[in-house]
C-alpha positions, 0 to 999 in steps of 0.5 A, spaced: 464 561 300 464 554 303 460 549 298 457 547 304 454 552 307 446 554 307 445 559 302 441 566 305 436 568 301 435 576 301 428 578 303 425 581 296 422 588 296 416 588 292 417 595 288 412 594 282 408 600 280 414 605 283 418 610 278 425 609 278 427 615 274 424 615 268 421 608 269 415 605 272 417 598 274 410 594 271 412 587 274 417 583 276 421 578 270 426 574 275 431 574 281 437 572 283 443 573 288 445 581 287 438 583 285 431 583 280 430 585 274 423 588 272 419 590 265 419 597 265 416 603 261 419 609 260 414 615 262 415 619 256 415 614 249 412 608 252 418 605 251 420 598 254 425 597 258 428 592 262 431 595 270 436 590 274 435 593 281 440 591 287 436 588 292 436 594 297 439 590 304 445 588 299 446 595 298 449 597 305 455 593 302 460 597 299 464 592 295 457 589 293 455 596 291 461 596 287 460 588 284 453 591 282 455 597 277 461 593 275 457 589 272 453 594 267 460 597 266 462 591 264 457 589 258 458 596 256 465 596 256 464 589 251 458 592 246 457 586 242 450 584 239 450 578 242 450 581 248 444 585 251 445 592 251 445 596 257 442 604 257 443 607 263 446 607 270 443 610 276 442 611 283 434 612 286 433 619 291 431 612 296 438 610 295 436 603 290 441 602 285 439 600 278 441 600 271 436 600 266 437 595 259 435 592 252 427 588 254 428 581 250 422 578 248 425 571 248 427 564 251 432 562 256 435 556 254 433 552 261 426 552 258 427 549 251 425 542 251 430 537 250 434 535 247 434 539 242 435 539 235 443 539 233 443 545 228 439 549 232 443 548 238 450 548 234 446 555 231 445 558 238 452 556 241 456 559 235 453 565 237 455 564 244 462 563 242 462 570 238 459 574 244 465 570 248 470 571 244 468 579 245 468 578 252 475 574 253 478 580 248 476 585 253 479 581 259 474 579 262 470 572 264 463 571 264 464 566 270 456 564 270 454 561 263 448 556 264 441 556 259 438 561 264 444 566 262 443 565 255 437 567 251 434 565 245 430 571 241 425 569 234 423 574 230 418 572 224 422 569 218 429 570 221 433 565 224 434 565 232 439 570 235 442 569 242 443 573 248 449 573 254 445 576 260 447 577 267 455 579 268 453 579 275 459 575 277 464 577 271 470 580 273 477 582 270 483 576 269 488 581 271 485 582 277 485 577 283 479 571 284 474 575 288 473 571 294 469 566 295 465 567 301 460 573 298 453 575 295 450 574 302 452 567 302 450 566 295 456 562 290 459 565 285 458 561 280 453 555 278 456 549 281 453 543 275 456 549 269 462 550 274 469 548 270 473 544 276 478 550 276 473 555 278 471 550 283 477 550 288 478 557 287 483 558 282 485 563 277 480 563 272 481 565 264 476 564 258 477 557 258 473 555 264 467 560 260 469 554 254 467 549 259 460 551 262 458 553 254 459 546 253 456 544 260 449 547 257 451 544 250 451 537 252 445 538 256 441 542 251 443 535 246 441 530 251 437 532 256 442 531 261 448 534 265 455 531 263 456 530 271 451 527 275 451 532 282 454 526 286 460 526 280 462 534 281 466 533 288 470 527 284 471 531 278 473 537 281 478 533 288 479 526 286 486 525 284 484 521 278 479 524 273 473 520 273 471 517 267 469 522 261 462 524 261 457 519 255 459 521 249 453 526 247 451 522 240 451 515 245 445 519 248 441 522 242 443 519 235 441 525 233 447 529 234 453 528 229 459 524 232 463 531 230 459 535 235 459 530 240 466 530 239 467 538 241 462 537 246 467 533 249 474 537 248 470 543 251 468 539 258 476 536 258 478 537 266 485 540 264 483 547 261 490 545 257 486 540 254 480 545 251 480 549 246 484 555 246 479 561 245 471 561 244 473 563 236 477 555 237 471 553 239 466 556 234 470 553 229 469 546 231 462 547 232 461 550 224 465 544 222 461 539 225 454 542 223 453 546 217 447 548 216 443 554 219 437 552 223 430 554 219 426 560 222 421 559 228 416 553 226 409 556 227 406 554 234 401 549 234 394 549 233 389 548 238 384 543 237 377 543 240 374 540 245 376 537 253 384 536 251 391 538 255 393 545 253 401 546 252 404 550 258 412 551 259 415 547 266 416 552 272 422 555 270 427 554 275 431 558 281 435 563 278 441 560 281 438 552 282 444 548 280 440 544 275 435 546 270 430 539 270 431 536 263 424 537 259 422 533 253 416 533 248 410 530 247 405 529 242 399 527 245 393 524 241 386 525 242 379 523 239 382 517 236 388 521 233 384 525 229 387 531 233 394 532 236 397 537 241 403 538 243 405 539 251 412 539 255 414 533 259 419 533 265 421 529 271 421 522 266 423 516 269 422 509 269 415 508 270 412 515 267 413 522 267 409 529 268 406 532 262 405 540 263 398 543 261 393 548 263 386 547 266 382 542 265 386 537 266 385 530 265 381 526 270 385 521 274 385 514 271 385 517 264 388 514 259 393 518 253 396 515 248 402 520 246 409 521 242 414 522 246 421 525 243 426 521 246 433 520 245 433 524 238 427 520 235 420 519 237 417 513 240 410 511 242 407 511 249 400 510 253 400 512 260 395 513 265 393 519 269 395 518 276 397 525 279 394 532 278 397 538 279 392 544 279 394 551 278 393 553 286 398 547 287 403 549 282 404 556 285 405 553 292 410 548 289 414 552 285 411 548 279 407 547 273 400 545 273 399 538 269 398 531 271 403 525 273 403 519 268 405 511 268 407 508 263 402 503 261 406 496 257 412 500 255 415 497 249 422 495 248 425 500 245 422 506 250 424 502 256 431 501 252 431 508 251 429 510 259 434 505 261 439 511 259 437 516 264 440 513 271 436 512 277 429 514 277 428 522 278 421 520 282 417 517 286 414 511 284 407 510 282 405 507 288 407 513 291 403 518 286 398 514 287 398 516 294 398 523 293 392 524 289 388 520 294 
């Protein structure tokens, strides 16, 4: 489709409580362009699985039904431990097309705080490269790698495991490229992570997936995408390429320079300048960071008293081209005797949004906190200027929490904030008017 066309959303049908084959659908886990994924339970034995059901209105299109079932066949063909497993493909008596896959309790990379610790980032990217190498050897290109389609699964005492999800727009390299107008008006791919050659509809190979994985790695390493939205068209269409992205280690000093160079090479505009294969990208990542990450840390203890309670930022829409960056902060409570770790978003020159559950800190409350930013910790003081309660959060598809205005930011904080680019939020005076 033309990138300027409005996105048409299929009407969603709630199937919770319905039986599909041997499985009862319990609750929706997420929804994308082709279908909705439900947590389901097997009627005999109670085994939990995930069931992806094609949107009924799309099932009227034979080509879309073929693409939906092709996703399951593609995954079964590859069969790799870092790719979600699919057990069953079927159609109900009512004409609902679905497939059954393993249920994974994990966190999409889009929901992890950023910037990410480099060892953990490299560990996850290496596993993604292993999966991609198997995908590409099978003659398939994923074409929609992004943080929301990569899941980190943590098990006690083990290093995190990465799983690649959603092969809904994958295709075999020997097939002609699919038309850009498809999926009821939805783009095949996510613009912020698509390789330049994919943007213009050229035939793509595995190097396009390497670009997408590197764009994801850049976002996780630095907290921002390699190219702002306004530069994407220039990246693709301009006769002269735009300046290369800022090196990740310049934005986040904790990133090793070797890791920074590997990401930039994988983000080259020309496919011939990238790594020739996912295996080659993997070797560069291993050479850059040689230490495996530790098992998952313990959850922070919840101190007593009236305080912000940790919560994740709102999950973006499945096809949101730019998942919002997140940061973490340790809020000091009771004169510093207690601390609670919270997720933050919408960081800009004047303040940020702190995600927390009720009871929300009152307006004009002064909070002291340590913000993890750019690979270092910065002491901050902020004043609450906006509240978003759970009811408002649901209506706005946002996280509950409070907006803070920085009070007397230190020179180092101002220096780090200056690297963020133009402000992403309304200025504090507009925030205050929203609260009045």
